[in-house]
C-alpha positions, -999 to +999 in steps of 0.1 A: +275-025-399+278-011-432+287-043-452+268-063-471+246-090-466+236-125-476+212-151-466+225-184-460+207-213-447+186-209-414+186-173-420+220-168-408+231-133-413+273-128-415+298-099-430+318-097-460+342-118-439+315-144-425+313-126-392+284-131-373+260-103-375+223-106-362+190-122-374+163-105-371+127-120-349+112-124-383+139-143-394+139-164-361+106-176-369+111-187-405+143-206-394+121-230-370+092-233-394+121-242-416+137-271-394+101-283-387+097-293-419+130-307-423+125-324-393+091-338-405+110-354-439+117-380-419+085-386-409+075-388-447+078-419-466+059-436-436+032-409-455+040-422-485+042-461-479+013-461-451+008-498-442+042-506-467+067-493-445+099-510-430+103-510-391+138-523-375+139-560-374+163-567-347+152-560-312+123-542-324+103-570-345+119-602-338+109-601-301+069-588-301+065-580-266+033-569-258+015-589-285+021-613-263+008-595-238-026-584-249-034-619-270-027-632-231-053-601-214-021-599-192-007-568-192-016-554-159-017-588-149+012-594-119-004-629-100+022-651-086+023-683-118+005-660-143+019-670-177+018-662-212+006-697-226+017-693-264+051-685-261+076-711-245+048-738-235+041-710-204+069-685-199+059-661-167+042-626-170+067-613-150+098-616-174+083-594-200+082-559-205+060-539-181+027-528-195+028-496-173+049-476-198+036-450-230+050-477-257+026-508-240-008-477-243+002-467-282+005-510-290-029-514-271-046-483-291-034-486-326-013-524-328+015-534-336+025-514-367+015-482-365+017-481-324+054-483-338+048-456-357+036-429-335+061-437-306+086-431-337+077-403-347+072-390-305+101-401-296+124-381-324+098-352-316+106-351-287+143-351-294+143-326-313+121-302-286+140-310-262+170-300-275+159-270-285+143-264-252+180-269-237+200-246-255+171-221-265+169-222-222+198-228-209+236-232-232+224-207-258+200-179-243+213-154-267+179-152-292+212-141-321+221-179-317+191-189-333+200-206-364+227-228-340+206-240-319+176-250-344+209-267-361+221-287-330+180-295-330+179-313-358+213-332-355+195-346-323+161-350-337+176-374-365+195-392-343+192-430-355+180-434-314+164-470-309+131-461-303+113-489-284+136-474-253+108-447-254+127-415-243+156-432-229+176-416-251+152-387-267+135-370-235+171-367-218+171-328-233+142-320-207+157-340-181+188-322-177+163-288-176+146-301-159+180-312-129+187-282-136+154-258-130+157-280-099+193-267-085+180-233-093+162-209-072+138-196-101+136-225-116+101-232-131+097-257-111+063-268-121+075-282-156+102-293-142+088-318-119+061-331-143+094-344-168+108-358-140+078-374-124+071-384-166+104-399-180+103-433-157+067-444-173+079-438-214+113-450-207+135-480-196+155-484-165+188-501-177+191-483-202+180-448-188+164-450-156+199-461-136+223-427-149+198-410-151+189-417-107+226-419-104+232-380-121+202-367-097+217-381-073+249-365-084+238-333-087+221-332-049+255-345-036+275-315-055+253-290-043+254-298-010+293-307-006+301-271-027+272-250-026+262-264+011+230-263-001+204-293+007+186-284-021+157-309-005+128-306-038+157-322-063+168-351-035+124-354-032+126-355-072+149-382-074+139-401-050+105-405-063+117-411-096+135-438-083+105-445-069+081-450-096+106-467-122+100-501-088+064-493-097+065-490-136+093-527-139+069-538-111+077-572-125+104-574-130+115-567-093+085-594-084+110-615-102+140-604-088+131-603-049+104-633-046+112-656-076+100-688-058+111-720-083+119-693-111+163-697-122+167-670-153+187-686-178+207-656-168+228-676-149+248-691-172+252-662-190+288-661-195+300-615-199+330-625-210+315-646-244+321-614-270+340-598-239+372-604-232+394-595-210+422-580-230+437-546-230+434-544-270+401-552-265+388-527-239+407-503-257+387-508-299+356-512-271+358-474-256+374-460-294+339-476-314+321-460-285+336-424-286+337-423-320+303-441-331+287-449-297+264-479-295+235-494-317+209-492-290+213-457-283+220-444-318+245-442-343+265-410-336+299-408-359+316-376-343+341-368-363+332-335-372+327-323-336+357-336-328+371-319-363+358-282-349+374-286-317+400-288-332+402-259-348+379-239-321+409-251-297+439-242-320+422-200-324+412-201-294+427-224-270+409-251-248+372-236-234+372-243-195+331-261-202+346-277-234+374-294-214+355-311-190+329-321-215+355-342-239+372-352-201+332-368-197+322-376-231+363-400-227+354-410-189+319-428-201+338-440-233+366-459-207+336-465-185+322-489-221+353-503-228+362-519-196+330-525-179+346-565-187+371-556-163+348-540-136+328-573-139+357-592-134+370-581-101+334-574-089+310-602-102+317-626-079+305-603-046+281-581-069+257-600-098+246-570-102+271-561-129+271-583-153+229-588-149+221-552-149+249-539-171+262-504-158+282-498-187+252-488-206+255-452-191+270-440-228+236-437-235+245-403-226+273-398-249+248-386-279+235-355-254+273-346-241+282-343-273+256-325-291+258-300-260+296-303-267+294-292-303+272-262-296+297-248-274+321-251-301+301-234-326+296-208-304+334-199-304+336-207-343+305-185-353+316-152-335+352-159-352+337-177-395+309-179-393+309-199-428+329-225-408+303-234-383+274-239-406+297-266-428+303-285-393+272-283-387+261-300-420+281-323-424+269-334-387+231-333-401+242-351-435+256-378-408+228-384-385+202-384-419+225-411-428+235-432-399+194-434-398+184-469-406+153-469-411+145-442-429+176-447-458+156-485-456+125-470-462+137-448-495+148-483-505+110-492-505+100-466-523+122-465-548+118-503-551+152-513-540+146-531-504+167-548-489+150-555-462+113-569-461+088-544-445+063-550-418+036-564-448+061-588-454+079-602-426+046-611-412+023-616-438-007-625-421-020-634-461+007-666-459+004-679-425-032-678-428-031-705-454-010-726-433-026-724-405-063-739-433-040-767-445-028-783-406-068-780-398-061-779-359-068-756-329-031-738-326-035-740-284-033-778-293+001-784-309+038-760-306+058-751-340+095-740-341+111-721-365+144-730-383+154-700-406+134-670-396+126-659-366+103-672-346+085-634-337+070-639-375+047-674-366+041-657-331+023-627-344+004-651-366-011-666-333+002-697-338+019-718-301+061-711-301+083-730-285+111-709-297+113-672-287+132-640-281+134-637-245+155-617-223+151-636-192+134-668-189+138-699-172+170-717-171+152-752-171+140-745-202+171-733-218+179-769-211+149-784-219+153-770-254+190-768-258+186-809-263+170-808-297+194-792-314+226-807-288+240-829-317+236-792-347+252-775-317+286-797-318+289-792-355+295-751-350+319-736-314+307-701-328+268-712-328+271-734-296+291-703-276+259-680-288+234-706-269+251-720-245+264-684-236+244-659-248+207-675-251+183-649-255+178-661-290+163-690-279+156-704-313+167-735-333+198-730-349+214-744-384+256-749-382+254-747-417+235-713-414+255-696-387+242-672-368+244-636-381+214-617-392+205-630-424+204-670-405+171-660-395+160-638-426+159-669-455+142-652-481+124-669-505+154-655-531+178-673-514+186-710-531+200-720-500+195-757-485+207-775-452+222-807-457+223-825-423+209-809-392+213-827-363+173-824-348+160-848-321+124-852-333+123-869-298+131-841-279+108-813-299+079-840-289+083-838-257+081-803-259+047-804-272+061-797-314+041-811-339+054-787-367+085-770-378+079-737-398+110-739-421+129-715-447+156-735-461+152-771-470+160-800-446+172-824-475+181-854-447+143-843-434+128-880-432+161-894-415+154-870-385+121-883-385+107-849-404+077-854-428+073-825-452+036-813-455+035-788-479+053-760-495+041-720-489+055-694-506+046-646-500+059-621-504+090-625-487+093-662-470+091-697-489+077-714-461+090-757-460+061-768-428+074-801-419+054-824-392+072-842-368+062-879-371+057-898-336+042-858-330+013-863-310-017-837-303-019-833-261-009-814-235+030-804-239+052-814-206+057-784-193+091-771-163 
């Protein structure tokens, strides 16, 4: 070892040809400290912006289930007939998220804003530590691979996971480690039990629970068939996890097993409205999942990993483990892309294929990709350390720039925001002014919103007819549709969005459309609706007296709307329309 060495990022020691030599224990501690600091960088904007940070709007701030639960005092109320009166004239409590989760706990203790940020920090730290632990204990146990372990853990820790799903993605390395420990005769059983029994309280049943339970069952069956071992511990752990998921999500099973007169709006859900039975479409979806994964899982660009695999394959041939991981990734991607054909073949016999969307098993893809990356980088490091570092740096950079909340908050810090921060989005001062202007008890009337998410009104205590809801009564959907039937008839795309999907039980406009900006019409957008087809009589029949509009409605008088005031805040310009003929009375409830 007479060649001179140079200290590289993460204290990697290489010889003159770029081959790996060693890493001292002290250097390993320094490398860990550097990695932890790099992890903390993504939390820095929340410290600098404090309560003015941006929080993801899509599927987060547009649906504030926990606030609705807390306001109604129904977090753990699963009694038959329990309803949240603030939304949809009495949304069944069983149709809203579970209260038995750590996400609910953080929101209850710290409120929507700080509860979200605490959850965000914990989820990303769990992702980093879990991947570090999995690499160190199973994939790359040799201390000489410290730099590689930390680099892969950083990539996973910065993954732009959808944190409202809790540990569904972030906790998977811990779950993989726990399953492996229960398989092993010499495994650390108590910590493994803790991880597996903790996971149902901090993950989503559909996105993570079903795939994890399937994997646990697969591991158990593999042991039985190949090793002739019953492995009662693994079977017991998987069974207990399943029971805990049922308990934690009891409101969902309650509504499924004993619905009473409740019929889900998903009965009209057309799975194929945006997933046509087309070979080309399915191939595109598979390629998208393979290269970019999924928004709710975490945008994960796999190009640097594929390039690293290609280099290693050319240099060393195709390693068996690499081949198995690639096949697994490809299999999950194809399953996602062609799942529409599975639904088509089986939906007449198995309704759960459509309602549970088992293609969400792609939640496993980031974990599989990074385990594959670690195996390939280990091969490359023995040949050319600098090349392996380059691949690792490229993947890490992609994870940083894919972090939407991080990049949006950097724009907030530099004074060039593209999206409203939390305070500007909900603007309590603005809606308090509107409340004072109306001057009536909020529970005595209902409102609807146009050009803005109804969660804004809900957060500020107003009772809304509209809502972003993954589950609600089909009859309510049909009743709400009467308000805008004429408007839906103008635009086939908007009509299909409401009729065939319907999770956004919103007031739509054919002129605004259905895209993201249609519900974020800020005060700097000079937009107006020329001809809104709205049934004021149907609106009054559901108890609505006011419409909060982020855009001017030019034909308002002709459709029974009277402008009652204009209010301008930090992001919104709200035009308050009074529904003529609307009575302060008990709304008609289905």
